[in-house]
ZAGUFI-799504 format. One line per field, with one value per residue (C-alpha): residue number from 0; residue in one letter; x, y, z. Coordinates in pm, 1 decimal, decimal comma, always signed. Layout:
<atoms>
n [NUM_...]
res [A_...]
c1 [X_...]
c2 [Y_...]
c3 [Z_...]
</atoms>
This chain:
<atoms>
n [0_1_2_3_4_5_6_7_8_9_10_11_12_13_14_15_16_17_18_19_20_21_22_23_24_25_26_27_28_29_30_31_32_33_34_35_36_37_38_39_40_41_42_43_44_45_46_47_48_49_50_51_52_53_54_55_56_57_58_59_60_61_62_63_64_65_66_67_68_69_70_71_72_73_74_75_76_77_78_79_80_81_82_83_84_85_86_87_88_89_90_91_92_93_94_95_96_97_98_99_100_101_102_103_104_105_106_107_108_109_110_111_112_113_114_115_116_117_118_119_120_121_122_123_124_125_126_127_128_129_130_131_132_133_134_135_136_137_138_139_140_141_142_143_144_145_146_147_148_149_150_151_152_153_154_155_156_157_158_159_160_161_162_163_164_165_166_167_168_169_170_171_172_173_174_175_176_177_178]
res [R_R_G_R_G_D_A_F_S_F_L_F_L_F_L_Q_L_S_S_L_H_Q_I_I_A_D_L_N_S_G_R_Q_A_L_L_D_F_A_K_S_V_P_H_L_R_K_L_N_W_S_S_G_A_Q_I_C_R_S_W_N_G_I_T_C_N_K_D_R_T_R_V_T_A_I_H_L_P_G_V_G_L_R_G_S_I_P_E_N_T_I_G_K_L_D_A_L_R_I_L_S_L_R_S_N_Y_L_N_G_S_L_P_S_D_I_L_S_I_P_S_L_R_S_L_Y_L_H_H_N_N_F_S_G_E_L_P_H_S_F_S_P_R_L_G_V_M_D_L_S_F_N_S_F_T_G_E_I_P_S_T_I_M_N_L_T_R_L_S_V_L_N_L_Q_F_N_S_F_S_G_A]
c1 [-442,3_-593,1_-272,7_-44,4_-258,3_-254,0_+99,8_+172,4_-84,3_+80,3_+417,2_+336,9_+177,0_+483,8_+692,2_+482,1_+475,4_+877,4_+915,1_+685,9_+845,3_+1192,6_+999,5_+879,6_+1241,0_+1405,6_+1150,1_+1176,5_+1562,7_+1526,8_+1289,8_+1527,5_+1819,2_+1630,6_+1519,5_+1887,0_+1976,4_+1753,2_+1773,4_+2153,7_+2153,0_+1943,3_+1749,7_+1594,6_+1257,6_+1077,2_+1065,7_+753,5_+929,8_+777,4_+823,2_+419,7_+397,3_+421,3_+762,5_+665,0_+364,9_+393,8_+781,5_+846,1_+1151,7_+1151,0_+1100,7_+1029,4_+1016,6_+703,6_+571,3_+666,7_+919,6_+1268,5_+1397,1_+1524,3_+1589,5_+1599,1_+1539,5_+1638,3_+1798,9_+1807,0_+1626,8_+1879,4_+2058,8_+2349,6_+2635,4_+2790,4_+2618,4_+2712,1_+2796,4_+2544,3_+2237,7_+2177,4_+2466,8_+2229,1_+1980,3_+2118,0_+1828,8_+1942,3_+1935,0_+1963,8_+2062,7_+1995,1_+2111,6_+2250,3_+2252,6_+2210,7_+2494,1_+2659,4_+2978,5_+3273,9_+3388,3_+3182,6_+3064,5_+3253,5_+2939,9_+2726,3_+2945,5_+2981,3_+2595,3_+2564,6_+2252,5_+2410,0_+2336,3_+2325,3_+2485,6_+2376,4_+2570,1_+2705,2_+2697,2_+2747,8_+3081,1_+3190,8_+3598,4_+3857,4_+3937,8_+3704,6_+3665,0_+3825,7_+3525,8_+3250,1_+2923,8_+3001,5_+2640,1_+2730,8_+2642,2_+2639,2_+2843,2_+2832,0_+3039,3_+3113,0_+3099,5_+3251,5_+3575,9_+3713,3_+4090,1_+4356,8_+4391,0_+4111,6_+4084,2_+4232,5_+3943,0_+3702,3_+3868,9_+3703,2_+3332,2_+3245,7_+2891,7_+3029,9_+2858,0_+2862,3_+3139,6_+3146,6_+3430,7_+3496,2_+3557,6_+3703,5_+4063,1_+4174,5_+4545,3_+4742,0_+4653,8]
c2 [+14441,1_+14385,3_+14550,8_+14303,0_+14020,3_+14179,3_+14224,1_+13852,2_+13736,7_+13933,0_+13792,0_+13437,4_+13503,4_+13641,1_+13378,9_+13080,7_+13272,9_+13336,1_+12929,3_+12859,1_+13024,5_+12854,6_+12491,4_+12641,4_+12772,9_+12419,7_+12214,8_+12435,8_+12406,6_+12002,8_+12033,5_+12211,7_+11998,8_+11684,7_+11819,8_+11923,0_+11562,9_+11446,4_+11685,0_+11571,6_+11196,7_+11004,7_+10738,4_+10437,3_+10446,0_+10753,0_+10923,9_+11100,0_+11424,2_+11732,7_+12076,8_+12093,0_+11794,8_+11745,7_+11584,9_+11437,9_+11271,7_+11154,5_+11152,0_+10791,2_+10690,7_+11022,3_+10999,6_+11287,7_+11364,8_+11347,1_+11684,4_+11694,2_+11955,7_+11792,5_+11520,2_+11269,3_+10952,9_+10847,6_+10492,5_+10477,5_+10127,3_+9967,7_+10234,0_+10280,0_+10597,3_+10691,1_+10888,7_+11108,0_+11253,7_+11641,9_+11850,7_+12064,4_+11827,1_+11550,3_+11690,6_+11983,2_+11780,5_+11844,4_+11612,4_+11267,7_+11016,1_+10772,2_+10763,0_+10423,7_+10432,3_+10075,0_+9880,4_+10160,9_+10252,4_+10543,7_+10653,3_+10905,2_+11002,8_+11021,7_+11391,4_+11469,3_+11668,2_+11387,7_+11167,1_+11444,2_+11536,7_+11587,5_+11366,8_+11093,5_+10751,3_+10481,7_+10481,9_+10200,2_+10299,9_+9910,8_+9755,9_+10098,9_+10206,5_+10469,2_+10544,9_+10741,9_+10793,9_+10830,0_+11169,8_+11172,9_+11368,5_+11176,3_+11212,6_+11125,2_+10988,6_+10699,4_+10377,9_+10173,4_+10217,5_+9987,8_+10083,9_+9723,4_+9645,7_+9984,5_+10087,6_+10308,6_+10354,5_+10474,1_+10424,0_+10373,8_+10706,4_+10667,2_+10903,0_+10609,3_+10469,1_+10811,7_+10691,2_+10563,5_+10489,7_+10239,6_+9904,5_+9797,5_+9868,2_+9689,6_+9799,6_+9475,8_+9426,1_+9784,9_+9883,2_+9995,6_+10002,4_+9997,8_+9812,5]
c3 [+2410,9_+2133,7_+1937,1_+2095,1_+1937,2_+1596,9_+1608,8_+1741,3_+1467,4_+1192,2_+1296,0_+1283,1_+945,5_+857,1_+984,3_+825,2_+482,9_+518,1_+564,0_+276,2_+59,4_+169,7_+139,6_-235,2_-332,0_-239,4_-396,9_-696,7_-687,6_-682,7_-956,9_-1159,4_-1066,9_-1169,3_-1496,1_-1573,0_-1474,8_-1716,8_-2017,1_-1996,7_-1950,3_-2224,5_-2100,1_-2272,5_-2095,9_-2050,7_-1738,9_-1617,4_-1529,5_-1629,2_-1471,2_-1470,9_-1265,9_-916,7_-825,3_-479,8_-616,6_-944,9_-1047,1_-1125,9_-905,8_-670,2_-296,1_-98,3_+309,6_+477,0_+419,1_+54,1_+30,3_-14,1_-231,5_-2,9_-290,3_-640,1_-756,0_-1128,1_-1141,9_-1511,1_-1697,3_-1946,3_-1801,2_-2089,8_-2054,5_-1752,5_-1487,2_-1495,3_-1187,8_-1041,4_-1102,0_-843,6_-622,2_-540,7_-364,0_-46,8_+139,8_-78,2_+130,1_-84,3_-492,3_-674,1_-1040,9_-1064,6_-1357,1_-1620,7_-1899,0_-1697,4_-1780,4_-1706,4_-1392,2_-1081,0_-967,7_-658,8_-546,0_-544,8_-280,5_-64,1_-31,7_+344,7_+413,5_+177,7_+351,0_+41,1_-281,8_-555,1_-825,7_-929,1_-1248,9_-1488,7_-1642,4_-1439,9_-1476,4_-1305,6_-984,0_-719,0_-539,3_-205,5_-37,2_+104,4_+319,3_+671,2_+667,2_+439,0_+562,1_+202,8_-100,0_-370,7_-676,9_-798,0_-1167,4_-1289,4_-1457,2_-1148,3_-1156,0_-930,0_-546,8_-318,3_-114,2_+222,2_+353,4_+321,4_+639,7_+835,4_+742,4_+1084,0_+971,8_+666,2_+721,4_+341,3_+93,5_-254,9_-482,8_-658,1_-1056,8_-1064,1_-1169,4_-855,1_-779,4_-458,1_-147,1]
</atoms>
């Protein structure tokens, strides 16, 4: 009888450690994605992001889930972000629900991996200088998308009509063409 209990305890401990390893890997992946973003995008106000600090406890503008294992929101309005957002940075945050980079100086095209983050619900990128066409792939959970006051061009993708949860869409003051 004792052998079964020991085996069960070992299995339970093994599963817990496996789960912990995955949690640490997810958070480390998120940390690296955000550090890559901060390194590539100059900013006027210094972000307190460093590899040694606890991302879910002390990084400005970052919110994590309750157990502090995944990044769920980025709020960096008006911090003087300049330049373009590189692919494979913010788009790697697969638990991200809210992205607010409004009122900065971001430009270039919007990486398609950001709009297609599966968990993304709210996107606030207004008052920047993004340009080019909008990607055609969107998170099906998007409920709010504000891309106003940018320099987007081309036609508004028809795939926006498939966003059944979308309740706020603001595209004013861009250079879209078509219907």
